[in-house]
Structures are given as structure tokens and as C-alpha cells.
MARZA-112200 format. One line per 3 residues: their letters; for each residue x, y, z of C-alpha. Coordinates in pm, 1 decimal. Each point is the difference from the previous one (the first is absolute). Example, Ala and Ser with C-alpha at 12.3 -4.5 7.8 and 13.67 -1.06 7.14 Angstrom:
AS> 1230.0 -450.0 780.0  137.0 344.0 -66.0;
// end
This chain:
MTT> 0.0 0.0 0.0  126.3 348.6 -89.2  -103.2 300.3 208.5;
LNT> 64.6 373.7 -4.5  -11.3 220.8 305.7  21.6 372.3 -80.8;
DTP> -86.2 312.1 193.5  -81.1 171.5 -331.0  -311.8 -181.4 -131.9;
AFF> -24.6 235.4 -298.4  311.3 -168.9 -142.4  -105.0 -358.9 72.8;
SDI> -69.7 -88.7 -364.1  315.8 171.9 -123.0  216.1 -190.6 248.8;
CEV> -173.6 -326.8 -92.5  104.0 52.7 -362.8  362.1 26.7 113.2;
IRL> -31.8 -317.2 208.7  -138.3 -185.6 -302.5  317.9 80.3 -191.2;
FVD> 168.0 -254.4 228.2  -276.6 -218.8 144.6  -215.6 -214.0 -228.9;
TRK> -334.2 71.6 161.8  -317.6 180.8 -90.0  -142.3 29.6 349.9;
IAR> 183.2 206.6 259.8  -182.5 27.3 330.9  -15.2 325.8 190.9;
TEA> 86.4 -3.2 369.4  -65.4 285.2 239.3  264.7 261.9 75.7;
GDT> 168.8 -91.3 326.9  -45.4 -374.1 -41.7  321.7 -200.3 25.1;
PGQ> 89.2 -223.9 -295.2  -124.5 -354.9 45.2  43.1 -321.8 -193.5;
GFC> 75.2 12.3 -371.2  152.8 275.1 -211.3  -65.4 356.5 113.3;
VLH> 104.1 349.8 -106.5  -18.1 260.1 277.6  -0.8 360.1 -118.8;
SLS> -10.4 339.2 171.7  19.4 355.6 -133.9  42.4 340.7 163.9;
QTD> 46.5 360.8 -111.3  191.3 245.8 217.4  212.4 308.9 -64.5;
GMV> -73.7 -10.2 -370.9  125.1 -357.8 -38.8  -175.6 -330.6 -66.9;
TST> 132.9 -308.3 178.2  -121.2 -343.3 -106.8  109.5 -324.3 165.3;
AGV> -75.6 -350.9 -121.8  76.4 -331.1 167.6  -29.5 -351.3 -139.5;
YTD> -102.1 -269.0 248.1  -25.9 -376.4 -27.5  -193.6 -178.0 275.0;
GDQ> 37.7 303.7 225.9  375.4 48.1 -41.2  143.6 299.1 -182.7;
AAA> 199.6 -109.6 -304.2  69.5 334.7 -172.6  -70.5 371.8 44.4;
YTY> 53.3 329.9 -177.1  -62.2 366.5 86.4  -31.4 261.0 -272.6;
RCD> -8.4 377.5 49.7  -71.2 276.1 -249.0  -116.5 359.3 -21.8;
AGQ> -376.4 26.4 51.5  -35.9 265.0 -269.4  -244.3 289.8 -25.4;
GVL> -375.0 -14.7 -52.1  -249.5 -279.3 59.3  59.2 -186.8 -325.7;
EQK> 379.6 12.0 22.2  -6.6 -112.1 363.8  -225.7 -294.1 -81.5;
RAA> 227.0 -97.4 -289.4  309.1 14.9 224.1  -165.7 -203.6 276.2;
KRA> -118.4 -272.2 -238.1  339.5 -12.7 -167.7  170.7 -39.4 339.9;
AKI> -237.8 -278.7 102.0  58.1 -198.1 -319.5  377.4 46.7 -0.4;
SVY> 41.6 -107.4 362.5  -212.7 -312.7 -53.2  175.2 -80.8 -328.2;
RAL> 346.3 27.9 152.8  -90.2 -208.4 303.7  -141.0 -272.5 -226.8;
NDY> 295.2 31.7 -236.4  235.8 -56.4 293.6  -199.3 -302.3 116.6;
FGT> -39.2 -171.3 -338.2  324.0 122.1 -157.7  -182.8 65.4 -327.5;
DMP> 21.8 321.5 -203.9  -311.6 84.9 -199.0  61.9 150.0 -346.5;
WGS> -227.6 296.2 69.1  95.7 24.4 366.5  -278.5 123.6 224.8;
LTG> -207.3 133.4 -289.8  -336.8 -172.7 -27.3  -186.8 246.7 -222.4;
IRP> -81.6 -87.4 -358.4  158.4 311.5 -156.6  373.3 31.4 81.2;
TKL> 64.4 224.7 -299.5  -268.7 242.7 110.3  158.7 12.2 344.6;
LRD> 343.3 55.6 -154.0  -124.4 282.9 -221.7  -176.1 167.6 294.9;
SQT> 314.9 -41.8 211.0  216.1 156.7 -270.3  -233.6 299.1 -4.6;
RLG> 16.6 41.2 378.3  360.8 -98.4 68.3  184.1 27.9 -329.9;
KDG> 150.0 -296.5 -184.9  278.8 -57.9 250.6  -241.1 20.3 293.0;
ARA> -242.9 -241.3 -164.6  280.7 -244.1 -71.4  112.6 11.3 363.6;
LFL> -359.6 -48.5 116.8  -47.9 -311.1 -213.8  337.2 -159.9 68.3;
NEF> 73.1 102.9 357.6  -344.1 36.1 157.2  -234.3 -229.2 -194.1;
DVS> 278.1 -259.1 -51.2  -85.5 -42.6 -368.3  269.4 -199.0 -180.3;
RGK> 231.9 191.2 -231.7  -126.1 -200.0 -295.9  -365.9 81.8 62.9;
YDF> 77.4 367.2 67.5  186.7 23.1 -331.3  -290.7 -177.6 -173.1;
AKG> -255.3 243.2 145.7  215.3 302.4 -80.5  41.7 -118.7 -357.4;
IVD> -376.8 -18.9 -38.2  -50.4 347.7 149.6  257.1 134.4 -244.1;
AQA> -163.3 -185.1 -292.0  -334.9 162.0 76.8  138.0 352.9 -47.1;
GLL> -200.4 170.5 -273.1  -280.3 -259.5 16.5  -183.0 124.9 308.3;
PDA> -315.6 212.2 -9.5  63.7 368.6 50.5  -342.1 143.2 75.6;
DCD> -277.0 -59.8 253.3  -248.8 -9.4 -286.9  164.0 -318.0 -140.8;
IDV> -210.0 -312.0 53.3  1.9 -368.6 -94.1  -309.2 -207.2 -73.0;
YIG> -25.4 -362.3 113.0  -279.3 -233.7 -111.2  -15.1 -334.0 179.1;
IPF> -132.2 -325.2 -146.8  -29.3 -250.4 288.3  -20.6 -314.1 -213.3;
CVT> 244.9 -283.7 -73.3  -66.7 -325.8 -181.5  164.0 -191.0 286.5;
RCA> 160.3 110.4 324.4  376.7 -30.7 34.7  93.9 -189.8 314.4;
YCS> 209.4 287.5 140.8  -244.2 281.2 -86.5  -119.0 233.4 277.3;
FSS> -199.9 237.3 -221.8  -377.1 14.0 -10.3  -111.6 -181.9 -315.1;
NTP> -278.7 -225.4 -125.1  -76.0 -206.3 -306.9  -229.1 189.7 -239.8;
DVF> -275.0 -256.3 66.2  33.1 7.2 380.1  -377.6 53.8 9.1;
SGA> -265.9 30.2 -270.3  65.9 304.8 -216.5  294.2 115.8 215.1;
EDK> 207.0 142.1 -285.5  -281.9 198.6 -162.8  -129.7 125.5 334.5;
YMD> 349.1 113.1 93.1  36.5 182.0 -330.4  -328.8 183.4 57.2;
ALM> 115.8 119.8 342.3  345.9 93.3 -132.4  -145.8 199.6 -289.8;
SEL> -226.1 180.2 246.3  300.4 92.6 212.0  200.4 106.8 -306.7;
DMA> -279.1 242.0 -91.1  139.0 234.2 266.4  353.1 0.2 -144.5;
EEL> -48.0 323.2 -193.7  -119.8 179.8 312.9  295.4 -122.3 209.3;
LSG> 258.2 71.1 -268.2  -113.8 355.3 -65.5  302.7 231.0 34.5;
RNV> 239.8 -294.0 28.8  260.1 -136.8 -238.5  -11.2 -378.4 -57.6;
RAV> 354.6 -142.3 -11.6  -74.8 -370.9 -24.2  -295.5 -235.0 -38.1;
YIG> 37.0 -354.6 131.8  -247.5 -287.2 -34.5  105.8 -264.7 249.9;
GGT> -137.1 -280.5 207.4  -41.2 -285.9 31.3  38.9 -61.4 -367.7;
PTA> -181.3 245.0 -230.6  23.5 -244.3 -290.3  -205.4 -248.0 203.3;
LSA> -294.7 212.6 -115.3  -190.9 -92.1 -312.9  114.1 182.7 -313.1;
KNL> -320.0 206.0 9.2  54.6 118.1 357.6  373.7 53.0 -48.1;
EKV> -76.2 230.3 -291.3  -259.6 184.8 204.7  237.3 79.1 286.4;
AMR> 301.1 67.3 -224.3  -195.4 245.7 -216.1  -125.6 180.0 310.4;
AAG> 352.0 14.3 141.4  132.4 141.4 -327.4  -255.9 279.7 14.9;
IGK> 79.7 79.2 361.6  374.5 3.7 -63.6  1.1 190.2 -327.1;
GAL> 335.3 176.7 -16.7  157.6 -209.2 277.8  370.6 -80.3 -27.3;
EFT> -63.9 -375.6 23.0  -282.2 -253.8 -1.3  66.2 -349.0 139.8;
VEA> -209.8 -317.2 -1.2  108.0 -302.1 204.5  -59.6 -309.7 -206.5;
GRP> 184.4 -201.4 261.6  -111.9 -355.0 -57.3  105.2 -148.0 -336.2;
DTI> -302.0 -232.7 9.1  -232.8 303.4 -28.4  175.0 165.6 -294.8;
TDE> -148.9 -31.7 -347.3  73.0 174.0 -326.8  -342.5 167.7 19.6;
KLD> 61.7 139.3 349.0  343.9 130.1 -96.6  -155.9 178.1 -298.0;
IIK> -256.3 158.8 233.0  269.1 120.5 240.0  211.0 138.8 -283.0;
SCG> -288.4 168.6 -181.4  -105.9 175.7 321.1  339.5 167.7 16.4;
ASR> 175.1 -196.1 274.2  375.2 38.2 -37.5  112.6 -246.9 266.3;
ISV> -97.8 -356.1 86.5  111.8 -271.4 244.1  33.5 -364.9 -98.7;
NTQ> 106.6 -186.6 312.0  124.5 -352.0 59.6  179.9 9.5 342.5;
TLL> 206.5 -305.6 -104.8  63.9 -205.1 -312.9  7.4 -335.1 179.6;
DKT> -325.0 -180.2 -77.6  20.6 -206.0 318.9  19.6 319.0 205.7;
LVR> -287.3 158.7 -192.8  -214.5 -298.0 100.6  122.8 21.7 357.5;
IGR> -93.2 367.7 35.0  -338.3 -32.8 -172.4  71.7 207.0 -310.2;
AHT> -199.9 -232.0 -232.1  207.6 83.7 -307.6  322.2 -135.6 -146.4;
AAQ> 327.1 162.8 -98.9  -93.6 -65.5 -364.6  -323.0 197.5 47.2;
FFE> 200.2 288.3 143.5  233.3 7.9 -301.5  -297.8 -9.9 -236.4;
AYR> -180.3 282.7 183.0  317.0 208.7 18.8  69.0 -31.1 -372.6;
MAQ> -360.0 95.5 -80.2  34.7 311.1 215.1  340.8 84.2 -145.2;
HKG> -144.7 -23.3 -351.3  -259.4 268.6 83.9  270.4 263.0 46.7;
FDA> -63.5 121.5 352.6  239.6 266.5 124.3  98.6 -216.0 298.8;
INV> -62.1 -355.6 117.9  70.2 -100.5 359.6  64.2 -353.6 124.6;
DII> -11.6 -99.5 369.2  205.4 -274.4 161.6  16.7 -116.6 364.0;
AGL> 310.4 -98.7 196.7  -38.5 -248.7 285.2  -260.7 -232.6 -150.1;
PGE> -16.5 -350.8 150.1  221.8 -262.5 -158.2  199.1 250.6 -205.6;
TAD> 375.9 47.2 14.9  203.3 309.0 -78.5  82.4 -152.8 -338.4;
DAA> -371.2 -58.5 -70.1  -81.3 365.5 72.3  295.7 118.1 -209.1;
ETL> -106.6 -214.4 -295.1  -352.9 144.5 14.8  141.6 352.3 -0.7;
RSI> 249.3 -80.0 -277.2  -280.9 -122.4 -224.6  -212.6 306.5 71.4;
IGL> 286.4 240.6 -69.8  38.1 -182.5 -330.6  -354.3 103.3 -95.5;
DPE> 112.8 365.3 14.3  -275.5 151.5 217.4  25.0 362.6 108.1;
NIT> -75.5 -69.6 368.5  66.5 -290.4 237.0  -122.7 -7.2 359.2;
VHT> 177.9 -228.1 246.1  -218.7 -86.0 298.4  94.4 -178.6 320.2;
LSI> -249.5 -262.7 111.7  -227.9 137.0 271.7  -223.3 -246.1 185.0;
KRA> -181.0 -19.9 328.7  186.7 -256.0 208.0  -320.6 -165.0 118.8;
SKF> -149.1 -31.7 -350.9  -65.8 -340.7 -153.2  247.6 77.7 -277.0;
ATD> 270.9 70.4 257.5  -65.9 -310.0 208.0  -29.8 -226.9 -306.9;
NMD> 337.6 116.4 -131.1  188.0 63.1 323.1  293.6 -223.6 -91.7;
AFP> 19.2 113.3 -362.3  61.8 374.8 30.0  351.5 132.3 -64.9;
TDT> 165.6 142.8 310.3  -4.1 375.3 57.2  370.1 9.7 -89.2;
ETA> -64.0 -187.9 -324.1  -287.8 232.1 -87.5  215.4 306.4 66.9;
GML> 260.2 -151.6 -231.6  -264.6 -40.0 -272.2  -81.1 371.8 20.0;
ERA> 364.2 104.0 -21.5  62.0 -235.4 -291.2  -309.4 135.4 -176.1;
RGM> 115.8 356.7 52.9  337.5 -77.1 -156.7  -156.0 -176.9 -297.8;
LER> -244.5 284.3 -60.7  258.4 275.4 27.6  226.4 -180.6 -245.7;
ADF> -298.3 -14.1 -238.4  -49.3 379.4 34.9  -293.9 -14.4 243.1;
HAY> 12.3 229.1 302.0  -209.2 2.0 318.2  -242.1 291.9 8.2;
YMY> -244.3 -82.8 280.8  -24.1 -239.0 292.0  -221.0 -90.6 292.3;
RQK> -26.6 -251.8 279.3  -286.8 -211.0 137.4  -94.2 -173.9 319.3;
YMK> 94.1 -366.8 28.7  277.3 44.1 -257.1  275.7 -260.2 2.9;
GSL> 322.3 124.1 152.0  -134.2 351.4 61.5  84.8 73.3 -363.7;
ENA> -178.0 201.1 -272.3  -171.3 15.3 -338.6  161.7 210.8 -271.7;
GYA> -94.2 116.6 -346.4  269.4 23.4 -269.6  -31.8 187.8 -327.7;
RGG> 197.1 79.3 -309.6  76.9 367.1 -63.8  -311.2 215.3 -33.7;
KAC> -238.0 -288.9 78.6  -62.1 48.6 374.3  -367.4 -23.5 101.1;
LYN> -109.2 333.6 147.2  -296.3 -154.7 180.2  227.1 -241.2 187.5;
IDN> 226.9 285.5 108.2  -293.3 219.0 102.8  -164.8 -280.0 195.9;
MEE> 311.6 -94.1 194.9  138.0 348.6 63.0  -343.1 147.4 87.9;
LCG> 74.0 332.0 -167.0  -305.4 -5.4 -226.3  -363.9 -36.9 94.9;
VIA> -207.3 -294.2 -121.3  -369.9 -14.8 -80.3  -85.5 -369.4 23.2;
FGA> -309.7 -172.5 -133.0  -116.4 -355.2 54.6  -19.8 -244.0 290.2;
GGI> 293.0 40.6 238.4  137.4 310.6 -171.8  163.8 255.1 231.7;
SKR> -9.6 366.3 -98.3  275.3 226.6 135.4  18.7 375.5 20.9;
IFS> 343.4 157.3 47.1  29.7 317.7 206.4  361.6 72.8 -91.0;
TEG> 33.3 333.4 179.0  -125.8 -159.4 322.4  192.2 -324.8 -40.7;
RIE> -301.1 -225.9 36.7  -214.3 -246.7 -191.1  -370.5 -75.8 32.5;
RAA> -160.7 -320.6 -125.4  -345.4 -126.6 -90.1  -37.4 -375.4 -50.6;
NIK> -266.6 -172.7 -205.0  -168.4 -308.7 139.9  189.7 -321.9 -80.6;
DLR> -291.6 -241.0 20.8  -138.0 -51.2 -351.7  -368.4 -24.7 93.2;
EYI> 19.4 299.7 231.7  178.9 208.8 -261.3  -262.6 -86.8 -262.5;
ARP> -275.2 104.5 239.7  158.0 332.9 102.9  167.2 185.9 -291.2;
AEM> -157.3 330.7 107.1  173.6 -30.0 336.7  336.6 -50.3 -173.2;
CAR> -63.2 320.6 -193.6  -87.1 185.3 319.4  323.9 -110.5 165.7;
KRA> 208.2 140.4 -286.7  -206.5 317.0 -13.1  70.7 57.3 370.3;
LFG> 371.7 -70.2 -40.4  61.6 226.4 -295.3  -232.8 272.7 116.2;
QAD> 134.5 55.5 351.3  343.5 136.7 83.5  1.7 5.6 381.1;
RDV> 46.6 -350.9 141.1  208.6 -155.1 277.0  342.7 -138.7 -78.7;
KNN> -20.9 -371.7 -68.7  320.4 -73.7 -188.5  324.6 -52.0 195.1;
EY> 198.9 -292.2 -133.0  319.1 -153.3 141.5;
// end
């Protein structure tokens, strides 16, 4: 049993995320401040602020005996937000270093648990300068030199690609359907026939919600339009054309228009013609691996041959950019297997390749069924580094990255592109410098208040039936978000 005892309950969840970097557990029990550590594995944490300084102390206990401890002190800063940031940072660093001492294991991203390291680095460079940000990452957050250099390279690569006005906006349209569910998937998706008439009923609700796009976009400049999912090409050709035509009208004049085809087993010549004729310039054709036995194991329901066929059909249509996703850390795969998949994909000459790290809930059936088949964290990290070298030698360069919960080895996902082919929507979404108006089940709209340094969000309902029944409510949520400027601060990531 793993427990956490902290006198700062507001940071309980943040500290738990640090503990999970080292301890393979989903449940961490809370014990009351003042209780002495009992049986099992326990982290005891305390925090105080005096004389303008924050002091955070963490102890690691096993069966009541202290096994490691660390105390971290830093300047408390000025203002409520800065003081909260400093206190949370101190709590996470002290716990990380105590656990690091106990386990003797360095995490590649150190004590960072947020999903956007490059955003944090950019913000830190603005506040502290490049040298100060580098010292913060390496000396305070304990990020490895390799990962710091990787993040800095991405920040540098994004220069000239970021939005430069508060009136810039992206449009996201979500299609929550897949023909089958991948075994590792944590996204909300359904088969198009999940209940009678589900696809057509969803399209009716989505079109109703999209009717308010013109109102919301008034006075704003659309940078990118992105139809994602799920798998948009899981729709019938008729419904795909309906949503793609509507998206093209909404995003007239946008810098890019992307449609995720995703699953090769949903791609047809007719659907590619629809996507192309509606003006989409970018498309994804994803395989994750080219080993048929692994595709079966992860529930992809297509073969490597089907991927190659779908890719060549898409390539023949003349899209400006095609992206292919692969995953490192899949069960039963070696470093050579992953490298061979990537080598074959590079040979197809796509403009973008995204290298994901497997992310799975440890208690999921997929995890338990394959427990002895996953590569080790060290092996998975090696796959990422090998992939990076292969891609850079082939003239691909990382331009965005993000992290997820339950990710093997506390690693990352990264998108690579050839020169001039970076996806603006991916950059905007990860760096959170451009607002998003999102339509469809599970879509999350974001409004950026750049001068105030805050972000407000409005989420659509994920449940398919509930979304279909309440499109007017989704419209009202966006109307409230984009029509009101004075809200409480809700965004404070680290």
C-alpha cells in the first residue's frame, strides 16, 4: 500500500503524480497530517513559508522507518500566482529528490509531470531569460541534459510559426467514431452503429452546433481547421462530405486544413477525393507498427499491406502533407522491430512522422494481458533516441511534443516534419498560444487571455447520447466563454 501524508492538501494530486514516476500504482491513499507513517510505503511531506522563503521537506518511509529525505528551499516570489507556483514547485522537487535518492533512478524529465514541457520552457525563457530557463530545467527540475536540449530545439524550431495576435483562432471538429477500438486507446470513441441511427443523429447535432460558427468567429482570424477524432473517415462518404464541406466554409482563408484519416481500413479512394475536393491540405494515415502480429495484438484490425495501400492512394491525391504515426513500447516489439517500422515509413517519403510512446493505464486489461511482453522503460527510451537519430538523418526535425499520463518511462510524444511542413494546429494546441473553438462530442474550446496570462476552457459533453440530445447547451457554453472576459484564473501548469 502506498500512502501520502501532506500538510498541504491543495498539492496532494500534484505530489501523487511525482510519486507515480517511481511507484507503479494508481491508488495512493491520503493519511491525515500529523499521523506517523505506518506499514507499507509512505511519503511524508510538509511545507512552510516564512521570511519570503518556501521550505518543503519530504521523507520516504517503508514500514514506518525513514529511508530517504530531502529539504528544498526557494524564494516565495511576489503575488498570489507566483507564490502558489513557487510553493508547488518546491513540493514537487523535494518529493522527487527524496524518491530519487531512495530508488536511485533519474527520470528523463526530472520532477516535471505536466504535459507541455516546451510551453513551460518558453514561459521560463520569457521570465528568466534563456540562461535562467536552462538553469531552472537542469538544476531545479532535474531534467536530463538530453531532454532539455530536445525541448529547446523544439522551442527554437517554432520561431516564426506561432500566432501573433489575440484574434487568431483554430477550429476543431471532433468525430467520435472508430470502426474498432484499439486496445491501448483512452479516447472517447464509438462504432458508428453503436445504437440505431447513431451516425446520422450525431451529424444532425454537430451541424446544429456548427451553425453558430459564424457568430463565434466574427472578428477573429482562423489559422487552422482540424477534423479529428476518433477517426473521421469512419463516417460514411455522405457524412464525411457534409462535415468536410462545412469545415471548408468555416475555415475559408485558413493557413491549413487537416483531416485525420487515421485508420487505413477506413480509407477509400472516394473518401480521399472528398477530402481533397473540400480543400484539405493535410491528412494522417496511421499504422503505429508494421508488424502484423502486433497490429492484431493491439486491436488495429488492419494489416501492414492495407496501410501501404492506403498511404499510396493518399500520396497519389497530391496532399500538401501526409503524417504517419508510430508507437514505441508496444508489447512484443524489440528496438530493431521499431526501427524497421520507421525505416519503411521514411522510405515512403511522408512530410510528417509522429513518434508516440505507449501510454496505458496500468490496471487496464491490455496492460495486465501483456505485462511480460512490454519493452522495459530503458529499452523504450532507446527506441525514441534511435528514432530521433534516424529522422534527423532523413531531414526530419522535431517541431512539437507533449507528454501523457501513464506513459512508459516518463517519456514523450514528438512530431517531426520536413522543412516548411510543420502542422500549425499541433503547435497551437500544445503551446496554448492560440484559442480553439471546438465542435463535437468531447471537444474542448479554449480562450487565450494573453495579456493576463490565463486560459479559460469550455468542454463539450463526451457521452454520445447526451451530446446528441443537448447541442444547444454546447452552443451556450461557447457563447459564454467567448463573450465574457472577466473570469477566475484556472490555468497554472507545472
